[in-house]
C-alpha positions as CSV (number, residue, x, y, z in Angstrom):
1,M,-26.1,10.4,-32.5
2,A,-26.2,13.4,-30.1
3,G,-23.7,13.8,-27.3
4,Y,-24.3,14.2,-23.6
5,L,-22.4,13.9,-20.3
6,T,-23.3,11.9,-17.1
7,T,-21.5,10.9,-13.9
8,H,-21.9,8.5,-11.0
9,V,-20.1,9.0,-7.7
10,L,-19.5,6.0,-5.4
11,D,-18.2,6.3,-1.8
12,T,-15.8,3.3,-1.8
13,A,-14.9,3.7,1.8
14,R,-18.5,3.3,3.0
15,G,-19.6,1.1,0.1
16,C,-22.5,3.2,-1.1
17,P,-23.5,5.9,-3.6
18,A,-22.3,9.4,-2.6
19,Q,-25.5,11.2,-2.1
20,G,-25.5,15.0,-1.7
21,L,-22.1,15.7,-3.4
22,S,-22.0,19.0,-5.3
23,I,-20.5,19.0,-8.8
24,D,-19.7,22.0,-11.0
25,L,-19.3,21.8,-14.8
26,Y,-17.0,24.2,-16.7
27,R,-16.2,24.6,-20.3
28,I,-12.5,25.3,-21.0
29,D,-11.4,27.5,-23.9
30,G,-7.7,28.3,-23.7
31,D,-7.2,30.1,-20.5
32,S,-10.9,30.8,-20.1
33,R,-13.1,28.7,-17.8
34,Q,-16.9,29.2,-18.1
35,H,-19.2,27.8,-15.4
36,L,-22.1,26.0,-17.0
37,R,-24.0,24.5,-14.1
38,T,-24.0,23.0,-10.6
39,L,-25.7,19.8,-9.8
40,V,-26.0,17.6,-6.7
41,T,-25.9,13.8,-6.6
42,N,-29.1,11.9,-5.6
43,G,-29.5,8.8,-3.5
44,D,-28.0,6.7,-6.3
45,G,-24.9,8.9,-6.6
46,R,-26.1,10.3,-10.0
47,T,-27.5,13.6,-11.0
48,D,-31.2,13.8,-11.7
49,E,-30.5,15.2,-15.1
50,Q,-27.6,14.9,-17.6
51,I,-24.7,17.1,-16.5
52,L,-24.4,18.4,-20.1
53,P,-27.6,17.6,-22.0
54,E,-27.9,16.8,-25.7
55,A,-29.3,20.2,-26.5
56,E,-26.2,22.0,-25.1
57,F,-23.5,19.5,-26.1
58,E,-20.5,20.8,-28.0
59,T,-17.2,19.0,-28.4
60,G,-14.3,20.5,-26.5
61,T,-12.5,20.5,-23.2
62,Y,-14.5,20.4,-20.0
63,E,-13.9,20.2,-16.3
64,L,-16.0,18.5,-13.6
65,V,-15.3,19.8,-10.1
66,F,-16.4,17.4,-7.4
67,H,-16.8,19.0,-3.9
68,A,-15.5,15.9,-2.0
69,G,-14.5,17.7,1.2
70,A,-18.0,19.1,1.9
71,Y,-19.5,15.6,1.1
72,L,-17.0,13.9,3.5
73,D,-17.8,16.4,6.2
74,A,-21.5,15.9,5.8
75,S,-21.1,12.1,5.8
76,G,-19.4,12.1,9.2
77,V,-15.8,11.4,8.1
78,A,-13.5,12.9,10.8
79,P,-12.2,16.2,9.4
80,E,-8.5,16.9,9.0
81,S,-7.0,20.4,8.8
82,P,-6.6,20.7,5.9
83,R,-8.6,17.8,4.5
84,F,-6.5,15.6,2.2
85,L,-9.1,15.6,-0.5
86,D,-11.3,18.7,-0.7
87,V,-12.1,19.8,-4.3
88,I,-11.3,17.3,-7.1
89,P,-11.1,18.8,-10.6
90,L,-11.2,16.4,-13.5
91,R,-10.4,18.0,-16.9
92,F,-11.2,15.9,-20.0
93,G,-12.0,16.3,-23.7
94,M,-15.1,15.2,-25.6
95,S,-14.1,14.8,-29.3
96,E,-17.3,13.5,-30.9
97,P,-21.0,13.6,-30.2
98,A,-21.4,10.5,-28.0
99,H,-22.4,9.6,-24.4
100,Y,-19.5,10.5,-22.1
101,H,-19.8,9.0,-18.7
102,V,-17.2,10.2,-16.1
103,P,-17.6,8.4,-12.8
104,L,-15.8,9.1,-9.6
105,L,-14.8,6.4,-7.1
106,L,-14.2,8.3,-3.9
107,S,-12.6,7.6,-0.4
108,P,-11.2,10.1,2.1
109,F,-7.6,9.5,0.9
110,G,-8.0,8.6,-2.8
111,Y,-10.1,8.6,-5.9
112,S,-10.2,7.2,-9.4
113,T,-12.1,7.9,-12.6
114,Y,-12.4,6.5,-16.1
115,R,-14.4,7.0,-19.2
116,G,-17.4,4.8,-18.6
117,S,-20.4,3.9,-20.6
């Protein structure tokens, strides 16, 4: 079985997928943080391709950075200064070649995540 990484972002305040949210993927190695790619969510709140495809999968520590503030600004949520949630980093480990699904449930004042399937 080959490993890969996906996500799904839902806007729980509006009750819809979070379309147009930018996500950065980093590989973490000790104090080093290597940027691998940037993707944007589609109309279903997912990326059009796997965030980390099978051909590039390696076990290790990774970080997804969700640019929630820019998404909230674009979706018409009244801005605060500073915005309560702006950039949301999620650091996690992938210990075996498997499908890792890391969704984000987002509102202007909170979020949750979990290892999905």
